[in-house]
C-alpha positions in Angstrom: 188.8 150.5 127.8 187.7 151.9 124.8 188.9 155.1 123.4 192.3 155.2 125.0 193.1 151.7 123.8 191.8 152.3 120.2 193.9 155.5 120.2 197.1 153.8 121.0 196.3 151.3 117.8 195.6 154.1 115.9 198.8 155.8 116.8 200.9 152.8 115.8 199.5 152.5 112.3 200.1 156.3 112.1 203.9 155.5 112.8 204.0 152.9 110.7 204.9 150.8 113.4 202.8 147.7 112.7 205.1 145.2 114.4 203.8 146.6 117.8 200.2 146.1 117.0 200.0 142.4 118.5 201.4 143.8 121.5 198.6 146.5 122.2 195.3 145.8 124.2 192.1 144.9 122.2 189.7 147.5 123.1 186.7 146.3 124.8 184.4 148.6 123.1 184.6 150.9 119.8 182.2 153.0 117.8 180.4 151.9 115.1 177.6 152.8 113.0 174.2 151.0 113.9 170.6 150.7 113.0 168.4 149.8 116.3 165.8 146.8 116.4 163.2 148.9 118.4 163.3 151.2 115.3 162.4 148.8 112.4 159.0 150.4 112.2 160.1 154.3 112.0 159.4 154.8 108.3 156.3 152.6 108.3 153.9 154.4 105.9 156.4 156.6 104.0 157.3 156.3 100.3 161.0 154.9 100.2 162.2 158.1 98.9 161.1 159.7 102.0 162.9 157.5 104.2 165.9 159.3 105.7 169.4 157.1 106.6 170.2 160.1 108.8 167.7 159.3 111.0 167.9 155.5 111.5 171.8 155.5 111.5 173.8 155.9 114.8 177.3 156.1 115.9 177.0 154.1 119.3 180.0 152.7 121.3 179.7 149.1 121.1 181.3 145.9 122.9 183.9 144.3 120.8 183.0 141.1 120.0 184.7 137.8 120.7 187.0 136.4 118.2 186.4 132.9 117.1 188.4 130.1 115.1 188.9 131.3 111.3 188.0 135.1 112.6 190.1 138.0 112.6 189.5 141.3 114.3 190.7 144.6 111.9 191.4 148.1 112.9 189.4 149.8 110.3 191.1 153.0 109.0 188.4 153.2 106.1 185.2 152.4 104.7 182.5 152.9 102.0 178.7 153.1 101.2 177.1 150.3 99.5 173.3 150.2 98.3 172.8 147.5 100.9 173.9 149.9 103.6 171.1 152.2 102.4 168.6 149.5 102.4 169.6 148.4 105.9 169.0 151.9 106.8 165.7 152.2 105.5 164.6 148.5 106.4 163.7 147.8 102.8 162.7 145.3 101.4 163.0 144.0 105.2 164.8 144.4 108.4 168.3 143.1 108.5 167.7 141.7 112.2 165.8 138.6 110.5 169.2 137.8 108.6 170.6 138.3 112.2 168.6 136.0 114.0 168.8 133.3 111.4 172.5 133.4 111.1 172.5 133.3 115.5 170.7 130.2 115.3 173.3 128.5 112.4 175.8 128.0 115.2 177.3 128.6 118.5 180.1 130.9 117.0 177.3 132.9 114.8 175.2 133.2 118.1 176.8 136.5 119.0 176.0 138.2 115.7 172.3 138.1 117.0 171.9 141.5 118.9 169.6 144.4 119.1 171.7 146.6 117.1 173.2 146.1 113.8 176.8 147.6 112.8 176.7 147.8 109.5 179.1 148.1 106.5 180.5 146.1 103.8 183.5 147.5 102.8 187.2 148.1 104.8 190.7 148.7 104.8 193.0 148.7 107.6 195.1 146.3 109.7 194.7 143.3 111.4 194.6 143.2 115.2 194.0 139.5 116.2 193.3 136.6 114.5 191.7 133.3 116.0 192.7 129.9 116.1 193.1 128.0 113.0 194.1 131.4 111.2 197.8 131.0 109.5 197.5 133.4 106.5 197.3 136.7 108.2 198.7 138.0 111.2 198.4 141.1 113.5 200.2 144.3 111.5 199.1 143.1 108.1 197.5 145.7 105.8 194.4 144.3 104.3 191.1 145.1 102.5 188.2 142.8 103.1 185.7 141.7 100.6 182.4 141.1 102.1 181.5 137.2 101.3 181.2 135.5 105.0 181.2 132.0 104.4 182.4 128.6 106.7 182.8 126.3 103.3 180.8 123.1 105.7 178.8 122.4 102.7 179.6 120.4 99.6 177.5 123.0 97.7 180.4 125.8 98.1 183.1 123.9 97.2 182.8 124.4 93.5 181.6 127.8 93.6 181.8 129.4 97.0 178.7 131.8 96.2 176.6 128.4 95.9 177.2 127.6 99.6 173.8 127.7 101.4 175.4 129.5 104.7 177.1 132.1 102.4 176.1 135.8 103.4 177.1 139.6 103.0 179.0 140.6 105.9 177.9 143.7 107.4 174.3 143.2 105.8 173.5 139.9 106.4 176.0 139.5 109.7 176.9 142.1 112.5 180.0 143.8 112.9 180.6 145.4 109.3 183.0 147.8 108.4 181.7 151.3 109.1 183.4 151.4 112.4 186.3 151.7 114.6 186.8 147.7 114.2 185.3 144.8 112.6 184.7 141.0 112.6 185.7 139.2 109.5 186.5 135.6 108.5 190.0 135.4 107.6 189.0 134.4 104.1 187.9 137.7 103.8 190.7 139.4 104.1 193.4 140.6 101.2 196.6 142.7 100.8 196.1 146.4 101.0 196.9 147.8 97.4 200.2 149.6 98.8 199.6 153.0 96.3 196.8 153.7 97.5 195.3 155.9 100.6 193.0 154.1 103.3 189.7 155.3 101.7 190.4 154.6 98.1 191.7 151.1 99.2 188.7 150.6 101.1 186.2 151.8 98.1 186.3 149.2 95.3 185.8 145.9 97.7 182.1 145.3 96.9 181.3 146.9 94.0 184.8 145.7 91.8 184.4 142.3 92.8 180.4 142.5 92.0 181.4 143.7 88.9 184.4 141.3 88.0 182.1 138.4 88.7 179.2 139.7 86.7 181.0 140.6 83.7 184.4 139.0 83.3 184.1 135.5 85.4 182.8 132.3 83.6 180.2 132.6 86.5 179.1 135.5 84.9 178.6 136.7 81.2 182.4 135.6 80.6 183.2 139.1 78.4 186.0 138.5 75.8 187.9 140.6 73.6 185.7 142.5 71.0 182.6 142.1 72.8 179.9 144.7 73.0 178.8 145.3 76.2 175.8 148.1 77.5 176.3 148.9 80.8 173.7 150.8 82.8 174.8 153.5 85.3 178.3 153.7 84.0 179.5 156.5 86.2 178.0 154.9 88.9 179.6 152.5 92.1 179.0 149.1 89.6 179.2 150.7 86.3 182.3 152.6 86.7 184.1 149.4 87.4 182.2 147.3 84.3 183.5 150.2 82.2 186.8 149.7 83.3 186.5 146.1 83.0 185.1 146.3 79.7 188.0 148.8 78.3 190.7 146.7 80.4 189.8 143.5 78.7 189.3 144.9 74.9 185.5 145.1 74.8 183.7 147.9 73.7 181.2 149.6 76.3 178.5 151.4 75.6 177.8 153.6 78.7 174.3 154.8 79.8 174.4 157.7 81.9 172.0 160.4 83.0 173.9 163.6 82.2 176.4 165.5 80.2 178.5 165.6 83.4 178.3 161.7 83.8 179.0 161.3 80.0 182.1 163.5 80.3 183.0 161.1 83.4 182.9 158.1 81.3 184.3 159.6 78.4 187.5 160.5 80.3 187.7 156.9 81.2 188.3 156.1 77.5 184.6 155.2 76.6 183.7 156.5 73.3 179.8 155.1 72.7 178.0 157.1 75.3 174.0 157.5 75.6 172.3 160.2 77.8 169.1 158.8 78.7 168.1 161.9 79.9 168.9 164.0 77.3 167.4 161.9 74.7 164.1 161.1 76.7 163.8 157.5 77.1 160.8 156.3 79.0 160.4 152.7 79.0 157.1 152.9 81.0 154.1 154.3 79.8 152.7 154.5 83.3 153.3 152.5 86.6 151.7 149.1 85.1 152.6 149.2 81.3 156.0 149.3 79.4 156.8 151.0 75.9 158.1 148.5 73.2 158.7 151.8 70.8 161.1 152.9 73.4 162.9 149.7 73.5 163.1 149.7 69.9 164.1 153.5 69.8 166.5 152.3 72.3 168.0 149.6 70.2 168.2 151.7 67.1 170.2 154.1 68.8 172.8 151.6 70.0 173.3 150.1 66.4 173.7 153.6 65.2 176.7 154.2 67.8 178.3 150.3 67.3 177.7 150.7 63.3 174.7 148.0 63.5 176.0 145.6 66.5 173.5 144.5 69.4 175.1 144.2 72.7 176.9 140.5 73.2 176.1 141.7 77.1 174.0 143.7 79.1 175.2 144.5 82.5 172.1 144.8 84.5 171.3 146.5 88.0 168.6 148.9 87.8 166.1 146.3 87.7 162.2 146.8 86.9 162.6 150.2 85.4 165.7 149.0 82.7 164.9 145.2 82.5 162.2 145.0 79.4 164.6 147.2 77.4 167.8 145.2 78.5 166.3 141.9 77.1 165.0 143.6 74.1 168.1 145.2 73.3 170.6 141.9 73.6 171.6 140.5 70.5 170.5 137.0 69.7 172.3 134.6 71.9 173.4 137.4 74.2 173.6 137.6 77.7 171.7 140.0 80.3 173.2 139.4 83.6 172.0 141.1 86.7 173.6 141.8 90.0 170.6 144.0 91.7 167.4 145.7 91.2 167.5 149.1 92.4 164.5 150.5 90.7 162.1 147.8 91.8 162.9 143.9 92.3 159.9 142.7 90.0 160.9 143.0 86.5 158.8 142.5 83.5 160.1 141.5 79.8 158.7 140.2 76.8 159.6 136.5 76.9 159.2 135.9 73.2 162.6 138.2 72.6 164.3 135.9 75.2 163.5 132.7 73.9 162.7 133.2 70.1 166.1 134.6 70.2 168.2 132.3 72.3 169.3 135.0 74.9 170.3 134.1 78.2 169.6 135.9 81.4 172.6 135.2 84.4 172.0 136.0 88.0 175.4 137.1 89.6 175.8 137.7 93.4 178.7 139.3 94.8 181.6 137.0 94.2 183.8 134.0 95.4 187.2 134.7 97.2 189.2 134.0 94.0 187.4 136.1 92.2 187.6 139.1 94.9 191.4 138.3 94.9 191.7 138.8 91.2 189.5 141.7 91.4 191.5 143.2 94.2 194.9 142.2 92.4 193.9 144.4 89.1 193.5 147.1 91.5 197.2 146.7 93.1 198.7 146.4 89.4 197.0 150.2 88.9 194.8 148.2 86.2 191.9 149.2 87.4 191.3 152.3 89.6 189.0 153.3 92.6 186.4 155.6 91.8 186.0 157.5 94.9 184.0 161.0 94.2 183.5 161.9 98.1 184.5 161.2 101.4 183.1 161.8 104.9 183.5 161.1 108.6 182.5 158.5 110.5 179.9 160.6 112.4 178.6 161.8 108.9 177.7 158.3 107.8 174.2 158.9 107.9 174.7 161.9 105.5 176.7 159.9 103.0 174.0 157.0 103.3 171.4 159.6 102.4 173.5 161.2 99.3 173.9 157.4 97.9 169.8 156.8 98.6 169.3 160.1 96.3 171.5 159.0 94.0 173.3 162.4 94.6 176.9 161.1 93.9 179.0 159.5 91.5 181.4 156.3 91.6 181.9 155.4 95.2 181.4 157.3 98.4 184.1 156.9 101.2 184.1 157.0 105.1 186.9 157.6 107.5 186.7 155.5 110.4 190.1 155.7 112.5 191.7 157.5 109.8 191.9 161.0 110.9 192.3 162.3 107.7 192.5 161.5 103.5 195.5 160.9 102.1 197.3 158.6 104.3 198.3 155.0 104.1 200.1 155.4 101.0 203.6 153.2 100.4 204.1 152.6 97.1 204.6 156.7 95.6 206.1 155.7 92.2 202.9 153.4 91.2 200.4 156.2 92.4 202.3 159.2 90.5 202.1 156.7 87.2 198.3 156.5 87.9 197.2 159.8 89.7 194.9 161.0 87.2 193.0 157.8 87.2 193.0 157.3 90.8 191.5 160.6 91.1 189.3 161.0 87.9 186.2 160.6 90.2 187.1 163.4 92.8 184.9 166.4 93.4 182.3 165.1 90.8 
C-alpha cells in the first residue's frame, strides 16, 4: 500500500481537507531520493568537479519508517537542494553512511536510520500525517515547514544552546528519511508553521539557508549584527548570501555584496544593496598558485571596499567559500572585527596570515546551522513578509539528480526547489493579500 495511499493523502491536501488526514491510512512505502551504500566508491579517482550527482541519486520506493516517541511523519509537498545533498551525492568529504552507522548505535530509536540506502534532503514544506507518543504541539493536518536540526536534548551541554549538544545532527544528511521524498520523518521540535502567503516550493526553500544565515549574522551566537554595521557578504546572490543580504538590509546594516557576474550584481541591486563588487570583472586572484596566496590582492580588495564605503572596513565578514577567500576575509575585516564562517565550499583547509588577526584583535567565529529558537525567529520573519524566499528554479522529484548537478556546478542562483507530492508549482497559498504585497520580492530570483 504505497502509491494508492499516497494519492489519497495528496487528494486531501489539494482539496484543503486537512481534518481528514488523520483518518487516512499511512502508506507502507513511499518514493524518495536515495544514495546507495554499495555505490560509495563509484567516483573514486575523479576530480570533485567531475563527480556527477545524476549518477548517484536514485528515485526509489522505500519502506515507511516506524514512528517513534517525539517524532512526526510528514507528507512532503516540496523540498529544496542544499550543498549537503551535493556532498552526500558525491560522497565527499566522506560517505554519509558512516553518520548513519554512528547514529544507529546511539539508541534503539535511532537504529532504524542505519540502512544500506540513505533518503536525503534537509528542507521540506508539507502536512503532518502522524505524531508519535509525547508530541503535543503538533497534530495531523498541520501545515508545516521543518528546520534540519535533529536533537534529543538529553545532554546538559545542549540546554544553553541546542547546537552544542553532542548528539545534534543535520536531518537528511547525518540522519535518514530526509525531505527529498514523498514522506519524511522528523523530530517534532523541527516543525514550524508554514508561512501562509507562500507556495509549497517557496515555503520549503528557506529552511536550512535562512536559519543558517540568521544564526551566523544576526544571533548573539554568531556575529550579533547591529544597526550601522558594514557587512561583507561573499556570494551575495547565492543560497546563503541572498538571505544574509536581506538580513543586513532588514536590520539596518550596510552590505557589501561580492558577486561574480553583472547579472548577479543586478540581482543584489534589485534587493536594495548599493555596494557591490563583481570579483570576476575586477579580476581578483587571491592565490598565486595552488600553494601560495597573494597579499597584494588582499590589499587591492581591501582598498576597493574602502572606496565603496568611504573608508570603512567590514565590521563583519560573512564567510562560507572557505579556502579560496579566507585569507582575504581575515585581512579586510576591521580592527576588532569578526569573521564568521559556516562552510567551506571551495575547500576546508584554510590559510590566513595570523598577524592580521591577533595584532588587530579580530575574531573568527564558527557557526553551524541554528538552534530551534533561531530557526523559529528566521521562519517568523519569512511569515511576516520581512524576508523572502529566493527560489530561482523548481524541479520534479524525478529530476533531483539534475537539480543537484546544477547546484554542484554553481549554475544556479538563490535556492533550487523540488516538487515532491505537489503536482505543480504555485499551490498552497492561503494569505493572498500578504502575497500580493510582496510578490516582486518573492519572485525576484525566478528565472535568474
